[in-house]
C-alpha positions as CSV (number, residue, x, y, z in Angstrom):
1,M,0.2,0.1,0.0
2,G,2.7,2.4,1.1
3,Q,5.1,1.9,-1.9
4,A,1.8,2.1,-4.4
5,L,0.9,5.6,-2.8
6,R,4.7,6.8,-3.1
7,D,4.6,5.7,-6.6
8,C,1.4,7.4,-7.5
9,V,2.1,10.7,-5.2
10,G,5.6,10.9,-7.1
11,D,6.9,13.3,-4.5
12,D,7.9,12.4,-0.9
13,D,7.9,16.0,0.2
14,L,4.5,16.6,-1.2
15,L,2.8,13.7,0.3
16,I,4.2,14.7,3.9
17,E,3.1,18.1,3.2
18,R,-0.4,17.1,2.1
19,L,-0.7,14.7,5.3
20,K,0.4,17.5,7.5
21,D,-2.1,20.0,5.9
22,N,-5.0,17.8,5.9
23,E,-6.2,15.6,9.0
24,R,-8.8,13.9,6.9
25,L,-6.0,12.3,4.7
26,L,-4.1,11.3,7.4
27,D,-7.2,9.3,8.9
28,M,-7.5,7.8,5.7
29,L,-3.7,6.7,5.7
30,V,-4.4,5.3,9.2
31,E,-7.4,3.5,7.6
32,A,-5.6,2.3,4.8
33,G,-2.5,1.2,6.7
34,E,-4.6,-0.6,9.1
35,A,-6.6,-2.6,6.6
36,A,-3.4,-3.3,4.2
37,R,-1.8,-4.7,7.6
38,G,-4.8,-7.2,8.0
39,T,-4.9,-8.6,4.4
40,S,-2.8,-10.6,2.3
41,W,-4.5,-9.6,-0.9
42,E,-2.0,-7.6,-2.8
43,A,-4.4,-6.1,-5.4
44,K,-6.4,-4.4,-2.2
45,R,-3.4,-2.9,-0.8
46,I,-2.3,-1.6,-4.2
47,A,-5.6,-0.4,-4.9
48,M,-5.8,1.6,-1.3
49,G,-2.6,3.3,-1.9
50,R,-3.5,4.5,-5.4
51,V,-6.9,5.7,-4.0
52,L,-5.2,7.3,-1.2
53,A,-2.7,8.9,-3.7
54,H,-5.6,10.3,-6.0
55,A,-7.3,11.9,-2.6
56,I,-3.8,13.6,-2.0
57,S,-3.2,15.0,-5.2
58,D,-6.9,16.4,-5.5
59,D,-9.1,17.7,-2.8
60,A,-12.1,18.0,-5.3
61,D,-12.9,14.1,-4.9
62,I,-11.6,13.5,-1.3
63,D,-15.2,12.6,0.1
64,Y,-15.7,10.2,-2.7
65,D,-11.9,8.8,-2.4
66,A,-12.7,8.3,1.3
67,A,-15.9,6.1,0.7
68,L,-14.1,3.9,-1.9
69,L,-11.1,3.6,0.7
70,S,-13.5,2.3,3.3
71,A,-15.3,0.1,1.0
72,L,-11.8,-1.5,-0.1
73,A,-10.7,-1.7,3.6
74,A,-13.9,-3.5,4.5
75,L,-14.0,-5.8,1.6
76,E,-11.9,-8.9,1.0
77,A,-11.3,-11.3,-2.2
78,V,-14.4,-13.3,-1.6
79,H,-16.7,-10.3,-1.7
80,L,-14.9,-8.9,-4.9
81,R,-15.3,-12.5,-6.3
82,Y,-19.1,-12.1,-5.9
83,I,-19.4,-8.8,-7.5
84,A,-17.4,-10.0,-10.4
85,Q,-19.8,-12.9,-10.8
86,I,-22.8,-10.4,-10.6
87,A,-21.3,-8.1,-13.2
88,D,-20.5,-10.9,-15.7
89,A,-23.9,-12.4,-15.2
90,N,-25.6,-9.1,-16.0
91,D,-24.5,-9.7,-19.5
92,K,-27.0,-12.5,-19.7
93,P,-30.8,-12.5,-19.7
94,M,-32.2,-13.1,-15.9
95,P,-35.8,-14.1,-15.0
96,P,-37.6,-11.1,-13.3
97,Q,-38.4,-13.3,-10.4
98,A,-34.6,-13.9,-9.9
99,G,-32.1,-12.2,-8.5
100,H,-28.3,-12.9,-8.2
101,L,-27.7,-15.5,-5.1
102,V,-25.2,-14.1,-2.6
103,L,-24.7,-16.1,0.6
104,E,-24.9,-14.3,4.1
105,P,-23.0,-12.7,5.7
106,Y,-21.6,-11.6,2.3
107,R,-24.8,-10.5,1.1
108,S,-25.4,-8.0,3.9
109,H,-21.7,-6.9,3.8
110,L,-21.7,-5.9,0.2
111,I,-25.1,-4.1,0.8
112,A,-23.6,-2.3,3.6
113,Q,-20.8,-1.1,1.3
114,G,-23.1,0.1,-1.6
115,V,-21.6,-1.7,-4.2
116,L,-24.9,-3.9,-5.1
117,E,-27.9,-2.5,-6.9
118,L,-31.0,-3.7,-5.4
119,G,-34.4,-4.1,-6.8
120,T,-37.8,-6.1,-6.1
121,T,-39.0,-9.3,-7.7
122,Y,-42.5,-9.8,-9.1
123,D,-43.1,-11.3,-5.8
124,G,-42.2,-8.5,-3.8
125,D,-39.0,-9.8,-2.4
126,D,-35.6,-8.1,-2.2
127,A,-33.0,-9.2,-4.8
128,I,-29.7,-8.1,-6.2
129,V,-30.1,-7.2,-9.8
130,G,-26.8,-5.8,-10.5
131,I,-23.8,-3.8,-9.3
132,S,-24.0,-0.2,-8.3
133,E,-22.1,2.5,-10.0
134,F,-19.9,2.8,-7.1
135,G,-19.4,-0.8,-7.3
136,L,-18.3,-0.7,-10.6
137,R,-15.9,2.0,-10.2
138,L,-14.3,0.0,-7.2
139,M,-13.8,-2.8,-9.4
140,A,-12.2,-0.9,-11.8
141,W,-9.5,0.0,-8.9
142,I,-9.2,-3.4,-8.1
143,R,-8.6,-4.9,-11.6
144,D,-6.2,-2.0,-12.3
145,A,-4.1,-3.0,-9.3
146,E,-4.3,-6.6,-10.4
147,Q,-3.3,-5.7,-14.1
148,N,-0.9,-3.0,-13.5
149,P,1.0,-3.8,-10.0
150,P,4.0,-1.5,-9.5
151,Q,7.3,-2.3,-10.7
152,P,10.3,-2.9,-8.3
153,P,12.7,-0.1,-8.5
154,E,15.7,-1.0,-10.8
155,V,18.7,-1.4,-8.6
156,E,22.3,-0.9,-10.0
157,D,24.7,-3.2,-9.7
158,P,27.7,-1.5,-7.6
159,E,31.1,-1.5,-9.7
160,G,33.1,-4.8,-9.3
161,A,30.2,-6.8,-8.1
162,P,30.0,-10.5,-9.6
């Protein structure tokens, strides 16, 4: 998470200055750091670093970036697998009385994070009918992190090294 953040911001002095000047960004850094420490999912850590870097570079979207960061912190790979399955299934016709099957407690957790689009079946039951715009944007951050991980810095060999 930290390396992705530094790579995206590009200037350590700017990063430190922005964190000192904006307590909200500092809170976001703490949230991202705690979530990164608790997950083994590399793409999640990278995405959190990049979302935080976006917030640091532009105050205009800080509230939206904070919501994205909170959702990323709360979700794990199993949740994103459900989101991906629903997104893939939305390309196929679905009977009007059906919804996407998501088991508890994942269903409640995904609903709470605002990543699902909910609807009602003809029978009046609640149903998951798709992915919200917020969920699609969150998936875009994750997919970008999976497809474009940060590259380790090149280290020059010292002269005379074997």
